[in-house]
C-alpha positions in Angstrom: 0.0 -0.6 0.3 3.2 1.9 0.6 4.0 1.9 -3.1 0.8 3.0 -3.7 0.6 6.2 -2.3 3.9 6.8 -3.4 3.2 5.9 -7.3 0.4 8.3 -6.7 1.9 11.1 -5.1 4.9 11.1 -7.6 1.9 10.8 -10.7 0.4 14.0 -9.2 3.8 15.8 -9.0 4.3 15.0 -12.6 0.7 15.4 -14.7 -1.5 17.2 -12.1 0.1 20.5 -11.1 -2.7 23.5 -11.7 -1.8 24.4 -15.2 -4.8 24.2 -17.2 -2.8 24.2 -20.7 -1.0 21.2 -21.2 -0.6 21.3 -24.9 3.8 22.4 -24.4 3.8 20.1 -21.2 6.9 17.8 -22.2 5.8 14.9 -20.0 2.9 14.6 -22.4 3.5 11.8 -25.3 2.1 9.7 -27.7 4.0 6.4 -27.9 3.6 3.6 -30.3 3.2 0.2 -28.3 5.3 -3.0 -30.3 2.1 -4.5 -30.2 2.5 -6.2 -27.7 -0.5 -8.1 -25.8 -2.7 -6.1 -23.2 -2.1 -7.9 -19.7 -5.1 -9.5 -18.8 -6.8 -8.1 -15.2 -10.0 -8.4 -13.5 -11.1 -5.9 -11.0 -13.9 -4.9 -9.6 -16.3 -1.9 -11.4 -18.6 0.6 -9.5 -21.7 -1.3 -9.5 -19.8 -3.7 -7.9 -19.2 -6.5 -10.9 -15.7 -8.1 -11.6 -14.6 -7.2 -15.2 -11.6 -8.7 -16.8 -9.9 -7.4 -19.9 -10.5 -10.5 -22.3 -13.9 -9.6 -21.7 -13.9 -6.8 -24.1 -12.1 -9.2 -26.9 -13.3 -8.8 -29.9 -13.0 -4.9 -29.5 -11.2 -1.7 -29.4 -10.6 -0.2 -25.7 -9.2 3.0 -24.6 -7.9 2.0 -20.9 -7.9 5.5 -19.0 -5.8 4.9 -15.7 -7.1 8.2 -14.0 -7.4 9.8 -10.4 -10.0 12.3 -9.0 -7.7 14.2 -7.4 -5.5 14.9 -10.5 -6.7 18.1 -12.0 -5.9 16.9 -15.9 -7.6 13.8 -15.8 -10.8 15.1 -14.3 -10.2 17.7 -17.6 -10.3 14.5 -20.1 -13.3 12.7 -18.9 -15.5 15.4 -20.9 -13.7 13.8 -24.0 -13.8 10.3 -23.0 -17.8 10.5 -22.5 -17.7 12.0 -25.8 -15.8 9.4 -27.9 -17.8 6.6 -25.9 -21.1 8.3 -27.0 -19.8 8.5 -30.7 -18.1 5.4 -31.3 -19.9 2.5 -28.6 -22.1 1.5 -31.7 -18.7 0.4 -33.6 -17.3 -1.4 -31.2 -15.7 0.5 -28.9 -15.3 0.4 -25.2 -13.9 2.7 -23.0 -12.7 1.7 -19.7 -11.8 4.2 -16.7 -9.3 2.7 -13.5 -9.6 4.7 -10.7 -6.2 4.5 -9.2 -8.0 6.0 -5.9 -7.2 4.6 -2.8 -10.1 5.9 -1.4 -11.8 3.7 -3.9 -16.0 3.9 -4.3 -15.7 6.7 -1.6 -14.2 9.5 -3.6 -14.4 7.6 -6.9 -18.9 7.6 -7.6 -20.1 10.7 -6.1 -16.9 12.0 -8.6 -18.2 10.1 -11.4 -21.5 11.0 -10.8 -21.1 14.5 -11.0 -19.4 14.3 -14.0 -21.5 12.1 -15.7 -19.2 9.7 -16.7 -21.4 7.0 -19.0 -18.8 4.3 -19.0 -17.2 1.7 -17.4 -15.6 2.4 -14.4 -13.4 -0.2 -12.2 -11.6 0.0 -9.1 -7.3 -0.1 -10.4 -5.3 -2.4 -7.9 -1.1 -0.9 -7.5 0.5 -4.0 -9.6 -1.6 -3.3 -12.6 -0.2 0.1 -12.9 3.3 -1.9 -13.1 1.7 -4.5 -15.6 1.5 -2.0 -17.9 4.3 0.6 -17.0 2.5 3.2 -16.3 4.9 6.0 -14.9 2.1 9.2 -15.1 -1.8 9.8 -14.8 -3.1 10.5 -16.5 -2.1 7.5 -18.9 -4.5 5.9 -21.8 -3.9 2.6 -23.2 -5.6 2.1 -26.8 -5.8 -1.9 -27.3 -7.1 -3.2 -30.5 -9.6 -5.7 -31.0 -7.0 -8.7 -31.1 -6.2 -7.8 -27.5 -2.5 -5.8 -28.6 -1.7 -2.1 -27.2 -1.7 -0.4 -30.1 -0.8 3.2 -28.6 0.2 4.8 -25.3 -0.8 8.5 -24.2 1.1 9.4 -21.5 -0.3 12.6 -19.8 -3.0 14.6 -20.7 -4.2 15.1 -23.8 -7.0 17.9 -24.4 -8.0 17.7 -28.2 -10.5 15.2 -28.8 -8.9 14.0 -32.3 -6.0 13.4 -30.6 -7.7 9.9 -29.6 -10.5 9.9 -32.8 -7.4 9.8 -35.1 -5.4 6.8 -33.6 -9.1 4.8 -33.0 -10.1 5.8 -36.5 -7.0 3.6 -37.8 -8.5 0.8 -35.8 -11.9 0.9 -36.4 
């Protein structure tokens, strides 16, 4: 648990400053992946269901690692809501993974307030290691065969950044 708190504090200091314009932030990056298979996991959702990544095989998935206390994460969520609204009928799934240590106590009121319309899971510290997450927000784009195609490190505050990569897989 101590490791998880330290990782969360580091992530906060790297990506969750009080800046609202992250366009020039050198911590933001879009990385091509070596197309390795995304590590499977099973996590508890905010509606108390066990959800596995393998459940989404055959669909394009965007995993968003985030926290309620991360300002940049908060700024990205409306983009993800829009993407999910627009592409869910075309084989796209949006899945948020909260790394909040207080879990449901803070996550449920937060997602209700923002009107989050996609699945939110409660992350475990080892999952960040499996995905090599070094900062939040980080989003991982996974293709229909379960391979990681892109990693978006830091806030990407323009919908077309995600949309262009998503359309390549549709």
